[in-house]
N, CA, C and O atoms as a GROMACS GRO file, in nm:
protein
  300
    1MET      N    1   1.263   1.061   1.613
    1MET     CA    2   1.267   1.167   1.515
    1MET      C    3   1.123   1.198   1.473
    1MET      O    4   1.047   1.108   1.438
    2SER      N    5   1.087   1.322   1.477
    2SER     CA    6   0.950   1.359   1.442
    2SER      C    7   0.944   1.412   1.299
    2SER      O    8   1.047   1.436   1.236
    3ASP      N    9   0.824   1.428   1.251
    3ASP     CA   10   0.807   1.482   1.117
    3ASP      C   11   0.789   1.633   1.123
    3ASP      O   12   0.744   1.694   1.026
    4ASP      N   13   0.823   1.695   1.237
    4ASP     CA   14   0.809   1.839   1.252
    4ASP      C   15   0.886   1.915   1.144
    4ASP      O   16   0.836   2.014   1.092
    5LEU      N   17   1.004   1.871   1.112
    5LEU     CA   18   1.084   1.938   1.009
    5LEU      C   19   1.013   1.930   0.875
    5LEU      O   20   1.007   2.029   0.801
    6VAL      N   21   0.960   1.814   0.842
    6VAL     CA   22   0.887   1.798   0.716
    6VAL      C   23   0.767   1.892   0.712
    6VAL      O   24   0.742   1.958   0.611
    7LYS      N   25   0.695   1.898   0.821
    7LYS     CA   26   0.577   1.985   0.829
    7LYS      C   27   0.617   2.132   0.811
    7LYS      O   28   0.554   2.205   0.735
    8ARG      N   29   0.723   2.174   0.881
    8ARG     CA   30   0.768   2.312   0.870
    8ARG      C   31   0.817   2.346   0.730
    8ARG      O   32   0.792   2.455   0.679
    9LEU      N   33   0.888   2.251   0.666
    9LEU     CA   34   0.934   2.274   0.528
    9LEU      C   35   0.816   2.287   0.433
    9LEU      O   36   0.816   2.373   0.345
   10THR      N   37   0.716   2.203   0.450
   10THR     CA   38   0.598   2.205   0.364
   10THR      C   39   0.523   2.337   0.380
   10THR      O   40   0.480   2.397   0.282
   11ILE      N   41   0.506   2.380   0.503
   11ILE     CA   42   0.437   2.507   0.529
   11ILE      C   43   0.514   2.624   0.471
   11ILE      O   44   0.457   2.711   0.405
   12LYS      N   45   0.646   2.625   0.495
   12LYS     CA   46   0.730   2.736   0.445
   12LYS      C   47   0.725   2.740   0.292
   12LYS      O   48   0.716   2.849   0.234
   13ALA      N   49   0.731   2.625   0.226
   13ALA     CA   50   0.725   2.621   0.080
   13ALA      C   51   0.591   2.675   0.031
   13ALA      O   52   0.586   2.749  -0.068
   14GLY      N   53   0.484   2.638   0.098
   14GLY     CA   54   0.352   2.688   0.060
   14GLY      C   55   0.341   2.838   0.074
   14GLY      O   56   0.286   2.906  -0.013
   15VAL      N   57   0.394   2.890   0.183
   15VAL     CA   58   0.391   3.035   0.207
   15VAL      C   59   0.470   3.106   0.098
   15VAL      O   60   0.425   3.208   0.044
   16MET      N   61   0.587   3.053   0.065
   16MET     CA   62   0.671   3.116  -0.037
   16MET      C   63   0.605   3.108  -0.175
   16MET      O   64   0.612   3.203  -0.253
   17GLU      N   65   0.541   2.994  -0.206
   17GLU     CA   66   0.473   2.978  -0.335
   17GLU      C   67   0.359   3.079  -0.352
   17GLU      O   68   0.329   3.122  -0.462
   18MET      N   69   0.296   3.114  -0.240
   18MET     CA   70   0.186   3.209  -0.245
   18MET      C   71   0.236   3.354  -0.249
   18MET      O   72   0.156   3.447  -0.260
   19GLY      N   73   0.366   3.372  -0.240
   19GLY     CA   74   0.426   3.504  -0.250
   19GLY      C   75   0.417   3.585  -0.122
   19GLY      O   76   0.439   3.706  -0.124
   20GLU      N   77   0.385   3.520  -0.012
   20GLU     CA   78   0.377   3.592   0.115
   20GLU      C   79   0.518   3.623   0.166
   20GLU      O   80   0.613   3.550   0.138
   21LYS      N   81   0.529   3.730   0.241
   21LYS     CA   82   0.657   3.767   0.299
   21LYS      C   83   0.687   3.674   0.417
   21LYS      O   84   0.598   3.635   0.493
   22ILE      N   85   0.816   3.641   0.428
   22ILE     CA   86   0.861   3.558   0.540
   22ILE      C   87   0.972   3.632   0.614
   22ILE      O   88   1.035   3.723   0.559
   23ALA      N   89   0.995   3.592   0.736
   23ALA     CA   90   1.101   3.656   0.816
   23ALA      C   91   1.236   3.634   0.747
   23ALA      O   92   1.267   3.523   0.703
   24TRP      N   93   1.315   3.742   0.740
   24TRP     CA   94   1.446   3.733   0.677
   24TRP      C   95   1.528   3.623   0.744
   24TRP      O   96   1.541   3.619   0.866
   25GLY      N   97   1.584   3.534   0.663
   25GLY     CA   98   1.671   3.428   0.713
   25GLY      C   99   1.597   3.303   0.758
   25GLY      O  100   1.660   3.200   0.782
   26SER      N  101   1.465   3.311   0.770
   26SER     CA  102   1.393   3.193   0.819
   26SER      C  103   1.396   3.079   0.717
   26SER      O  104   1.393   2.962   0.755
   27ASP      N  105   1.403   3.114   0.589
   27ASP     CA  106   1.409   3.010   0.487
   27ASP      C  107   1.545   2.941   0.488
   27ASP      O  108   1.553   2.818   0.481
   28THR      N  109   1.652   3.019   0.498
   28THR     CA  110   1.785   2.958   0.497
   28THR      C  111   1.811   2.880   0.625
   28THR      O  112   1.878   2.777   0.623
   29SER      N  113   1.759   2.927   0.736
   29SER     CA  114   1.773   2.854   0.862
   29SER      C  115   1.709   2.716   0.851
   29SER      O  116   1.765   2.616   0.895
   30LEU      N  117   1.591   2.713   0.793
   30LEU     CA  118   1.519   2.587   0.775
   30LEU      C  119   1.594   2.496   0.678
   30LEU      O  120   1.598   2.374   0.696
   31MET      N  121   1.652   2.554   0.575
   31MET     CA  122   1.729   2.476   0.478
   31MET      C  123   1.852   2.413   0.544
   31MET      O  124   1.884   2.297   0.518
   32HIS      N  125   1.920   2.489   0.628
   32HIS     CA  126   2.036   2.434   0.698
   32HIS      C  127   1.994   2.319   0.790
   32HIS      O  128   2.063   2.217   0.798
   33GLU      N  129   1.884   2.336   0.857
   33GLU     CA  130   1.834   2.230   0.946
   33GLU      C  131   1.800   2.104   0.865
   33GLU      O  132   1.829   1.993   0.906
   34ALA      N  133   1.737   2.124   0.750
   34ALA     CA  134   1.703   2.011   0.663
   34ALA      C  135   1.829   1.943   0.611
   34ALA      O  136   1.835   1.820   0.605
   35ALA      N  137   1.929   2.022   0.573
   35ALA     CA  138   2.054   1.965   0.524
   35ALA      C  139   2.122   1.882   0.633
   35ALA      O  140   2.175   1.774   0.606
   36ASP      N  141   2.121   1.934   0.756
   36ASP     CA  142   2.180   1.858   0.868
   36ASP      C  143   2.107   1.726   0.888
   36ASP      O  144   2.170   1.623   0.911
   37ARG      N  145   1.973   1.731   0.880
   37ARG     CA  146   1.894   1.608   0.898
   37ARG      C  147   1.923   1.509   0.787
   37ARG      O  148   1.934   1.388   0.812
   38ILE      N  149   1.936   1.558   0.663
   38ILE     CA  150   1.967   1.470   0.550
   38ILE      C  151   2.102   1.403   0.571
   38ILE      O  152   2.116   1.283   0.548
   39GLU      N  153   2.202   1.480   0.615
   39GLU     CA  154   2.334   1.422   0.641
   39GLU      C  155   2.326   1.314   0.749
   39GLU      O  156   2.387   1.209   0.736
   40GLU      N  157   2.250   1.341   0.854
   40GLU     CA  158   2.234   1.244   0.962
   40GLU      C  159   2.168   1.116   0.910
   40GLU      O  160   2.213   1.006   0.942
   41LEU      N  161   2.064   1.130   0.830
   41LEU     CA  162   1.994   1.014   0.777
   41LEU      C  163   2.079   0.938   0.676
   41LEU      O  164   2.074   0.815   0.670
   42GLU      N  165   2.158   1.011   0.595
   42GLU     CA  166   2.248   0.944   0.501
   42GLU      C  167   2.352   0.862   0.574
   42GLU      O  168   2.386   0.751   0.532
   43ALA      N  169   2.405   0.914   0.684
   43ALA     CA  170   2.504   0.841   0.763
   43ALA      C  171   2.442   0.715   0.823
   43ALA      O  172   2.503   0.608   0.823
   44LYS      N  173   2.319   0.728   0.873
   44LYS     CA  174   2.251   0.611   0.930
   44LYS      C  175   2.221   0.508   0.822
   44LYS      O  176   2.234   0.388   0.845
   45LEU      N  177   2.181   0.555   0.705
   45LEU     CA  178   2.154   0.464   0.595
   45LEU      C  179   2.280   0.390   0.552
   45LEU      O  180   2.277   0.269   0.527
   46ALA      N  181   2.391   0.463   0.543
   46ALA     CA  182   2.518   0.400   0.506
   46ALA      C  183   2.557   0.294   0.609
   46ALA      O  184   2.606   0.187   0.573
   47LYS      N  185   2.535   0.324   0.736
   47LYS     CA  186   2.565   0.230   0.843
   47LYS      C  187   2.476   0.106   0.830
   47LYS      O  188   2.523  -0.007   0.849
   48ALA      N  189   2.350   0.126   0.799
   48ALA     CA  190   2.258   0.013   0.783
   48ALA      C  191   2.297  -0.074   0.664
   48ALA      O  192   2.291  -0.196   0.671
   49VAL      N  193   2.336  -0.010   0.553
   49VAL     CA  194   2.379  -0.085   0.435
   49VAL      C  195   2.505  -0.165   0.466
   49VAL      O  196   2.516  -0.282   0.429
   50GLU      N  197   2.599  -0.101   0.535
   50GLU     CA  198   2.722  -0.170   0.574
   50GLU      C  199   2.690  -0.292   0.661
   50GLU      O  200   2.746  -0.400   0.641
   51ALA      N  201   2.599  -0.275   0.754
   51ALA     CA  202   2.562  -0.386   0.843
   51ALA      C  203   2.495  -0.497   0.764
   51ALA      O  204   2.522  -0.615   0.787
   52LEU      N  205   2.408  -0.461   0.671
   52LEU     CA  206   2.342  -0.564   0.592
   52LEU      C  207   2.441  -0.641   0.505
   52LEU      O  208   2.426  -0.761   0.484
   53GLU      N  209   2.542  -0.570   0.455
   53GLU     CA  210   2.646  -0.639   0.378
   53GLU      C  211   2.720  -0.738   0.467
   53GLU      O  212   2.750  -0.850   0.425
   54LYS      N  213   2.750  -0.698   0.589
   54LYS     CA  214   2.818  -0.787   0.682
   54LYS      C  215   2.728  -0.903   0.723
   54LYS      O  216   2.774  -1.016   0.738
   55ILE      N  217   2.600  -0.873   0.741
   55ILE     CA  218   2.504  -0.978   0.777
   55ILE      C  219   2.502  -1.085   0.669
   55ILE      O  220   2.496  -1.204   0.698
   56ALA      N  221   2.508  -1.042   0.545
   56ALA     CA  222   2.504  -1.136   0.434
   56ALA      C  223   2.628  -1.225   0.432
   56ALA      O  224   2.626  -1.335   0.376
   57GLN      N  225   2.736  -1.176   0.493
   57GLN     CA  226   2.861  -1.250   0.489
   57GLN      C  227   2.894  -1.323   0.619
   57GLN      O  228   2.968  -1.422   0.617
   58HIS      N  229   2.842  -1.276   0.732
   58HIS     CA  230   2.888  -1.325   0.861
   58HIS      C  231   2.772  -1.360   0.955
   58HIS      O  232   2.664  -1.400   0.912
   59ASP      N  233   2.800  -1.345   1.080
   59ASP     CA  234   2.705  -1.378   1.185
   59ASP      C  235   2.591  -1.276   1.190
   59ASP      O  236   2.612  -1.162   1.233
   60ILE      N  237   2.475  -1.315   1.148
   60ILE     CA  238   2.361  -1.224   1.136
   60ILE      C  239   2.322  -1.162   1.269
   60ILE      O  240   2.304  -1.041   1.277
   61GLN      N  241   2.308  -1.240   1.371
   61GLN     CA  242   2.260  -1.190   1.500
   61GLN      C  243   2.353  -1.085   1.558
   61GLN      O  244   2.306  -0.981   1.606
   62TYR      N  245   2.484  -1.108   1.556
   62TYR     CA  246   2.581  -1.015   1.611
   62TYR      C  247   2.568  -0.878   1.546
   62TYR      O  248   2.556  -0.777   1.615
   63TRP      N  249   2.571  -0.873   1.413
   63TRP     CA  250   2.567  -0.746   1.341
   63TRP      C  251   2.433  -0.677   1.356
   63TRP      O  252   2.426  -0.555   1.368
   64ALA      N  253   2.326  -0.755   1.354
   64ALA     CA  254   2.193  -0.695   1.366
   64ALA      C  255   2.176  -0.628   1.502
   64ALA      O  256   2.126  -0.516   1.510
   65ILE      N  257   2.214  -0.695   1.608
   65ILE     CA  258   2.199  -0.641   1.743
   65ILE      C  259   2.284  -0.516   1.762
   65ILE      O  260   2.236  -0.415   1.814
   66ASN      N  261   2.410  -0.522   1.722
   66ASN     CA  262   2.500  -0.408   1.739
   66ASN      C  263   2.461  -0.288   1.653
   66ASN      O  264   2.466  -0.175   1.700
   67THR      N  265   2.423  -0.313   1.530
   67THR     CA  266   2.384  -0.202   1.442
   67THR      C  267   2.256  -0.138   1.492
   67THR      O  268   2.245  -0.015   1.493
   68LEU      N  269   2.160  -0.217   1.533
   68LEU     CA  270   2.035  -0.162   1.586
   68LEU      C  271   2.063  -0.074   1.708
   68LEU      O  272   2.006   0.034   1.720
   69ALA      N  273   2.149  -0.119   1.796
   69ALA     CA  274   2.184  -0.040   1.914
   69ALA      C  275   2.250   0.092   1.875
   69ALA      O  276   2.221   0.195   1.934
   70GLU      N  277   2.340   0.089   1.775
   70GLU     CA  278   2.405   0.211   1.728
   70GLU      C  279   2.305   0.308   1.666
   70GLU      O  280   2.310   0.428   1.694
   71LEU      N  281   2.215   0.257   1.583
   71LEU     CA  282   2.118   0.343   1.518
   71LEU      C  283   2.021   0.406   1.616
   71LEU      O  284   1.971   0.516   1.594
   72LYS      N  285   1.995   0.336   1.726
   72LYS     CA  286   1.907   0.389   1.830
   72LYS      C  287   1.983   0.480   1.927
   72LYS      O  288   1.922   0.540   2.016
   73GLY      N  289   2.115   0.490   1.910
   73GLY     CA  290   2.195   0.575   1.998
   73GLY      C  291   2.222   0.512   2.133
   73GLY      O  292   2.253   0.582   2.229
   74GLU      N  293   2.211   0.381   2.141
   74GLU     CA  294   2.232   0.310   2.266
   74GLU      C  295   2.375   0.262   2.283
   74GLU      O  296   2.411   0.206   2.387
   75LYS      N  297   2.456   0.284   2.182
   75LYS     CA  298   2.593   0.234   2.187
   75LYS      C  299   2.690   0.345   2.155
   75LYS      O  300   2.811   0.323   2.154
   0.00000   0.00000   0.00000
């Protein structure tokens, strides 16, 4: 995952703050992309929290290996 979205959001916010005109819909398109990324990261975070809770209760190595593989998209 790159920080390209963060960079584009920062640039777009700066342009808007300066009152410059932007292409119609480019702001909402970027917002939708950011919302999708936030949802993806929230799901991954929830998965990581769930795994850590299981790690605290059960076999650490099993949950750590499987969760890491899922988060990397290898499973």
